[in-house]
N, C-alpha and C positions, 0 to 999 in steps of 0.2 A: 226486861224490853219484852213487848210481846213477840210469839212466835210468828215470824215471816219466812216460811222456809222457799216460796217463790220467788225470794229478791235477792238477787245477786248484790254482793257488796263485796269490794277488794279492801280487806283489813290491814295494812300494815304495821307490824307495831317492832321497833328496831329492838334488837338483842342488847342486853347489858345495862339496862335503864335502872339505875339505883339512885336512893333518895335517903336522907334521914327525915322521918317522921312519924305522926303517930298512925299508925296503920290503918285503925278504922276508919279514922279523920280523912285520910289520904282514898281511902276506897270509896266514901262520898265523893271526895273531887274527881277523881276518876269515872266514878260512875255517872256523874252527872253532865260532864263535858261529854265521856262516850255518847251518851243519851242525846244529848246535843245534837252533836255530829250525824248521829242515827235519824234522827227525826228527820232534820234538816236535808237529809240527801234521799228522804221518801219517794220525791218525785223525780230523780234525777237516774237517769238510765247511764250505767257505768259507774255510779256512785262508789267513792273512794275515800276512805277512813284511814289515818295516819296517826299514832304516837310516837314520838320521839323527842331527840335533845340535841339543841344546838350545840356546837364546838364553836363555843364563846366563854369567854372569862364568865359569868354568869351561870352559863349551861344552861340557859331555859329549856324548859320544856316545853313541848307542843301538842295541842292534838288539831288538827287541820283535816278539813273534808272538802268536799267539790260540791257541795249543797247548794241553796237560796241565798247565802250570804245575808249583807245587810250592808245597809248606807252607813259610812264612818261618819255622817254627819250626825249622826244618832247614836254614837259611842259610850257619849256619857250615860245613857240611860242601861247600857247591858247589865250594869250589875244591881239597878234597882230592886228592890221587892217589887212583885207585882209589876214589874215595866216589862213590856213586849213590845217586840217588833215588827212582830208578824200575827195578823190576825188568829186568834183560835179556831176560827171554823178551820184556815189552813192548815194550821200547825197547834194542836192542843197542847196544854201543861197549864201550870199554874204562874210561872212566872217567877217561882222562887230558887230555881236551880241554880243560878249564876251567884247569887247573893249568898248563897251557901258558901259555893265554891270560892268568892271572894272573902267569906268570913273565916271559913278552913285555913287558907294560904297567906291571911293575914295575921291569924291565930299562930302560926308557924313561923310570921319573921320576913316572910317573902311578899311578892306580889305578883297580882294577874292581870292580865290585860287582854284585849280582843282586836282583830283586824279582820277587815272582810269586804268584799266585793259586792253589790246584788248579782246575782244570777252567776257569779263566781266561787262562792265561797268563801268559809270563815277560818283563822286561825285562833287559836284560844293560847296563849301563854302562860306561865306560870315558873317562878322561881321558888327555890325554896335554900336557905342557909346550910352550909356543910355539917354544922352540928348545931344542936339548938335543944331548949327547955321549956316542951309546946306545954 
């Protein structure tokens, strides 16, 4: 990420987050999801990014932000290569980050999805099996 010292962002990372997975590939997942949250909160005063895990049977991990969000009518395009829901002039990027996330999570036997609302932020969820062969 570019250094942006003048931009205040509240980042909350819940304690004790653990998962079973390939460390290098999971770093790639988190890097892409956190970079997206950072990017799409760029124009938000009081930006907030949160990484946590739901207390449900599937234990979904999530990265949530309060940025520009997206229209759920286009959610089927989120994980396509070179698919973008925002103009490149507003939010630069290659359009491959979420496709990479999906491929890595699928390789681990998990699933990934996103939820959002325009101007109300987005949350990306993913699950991972308790154990596995990656």
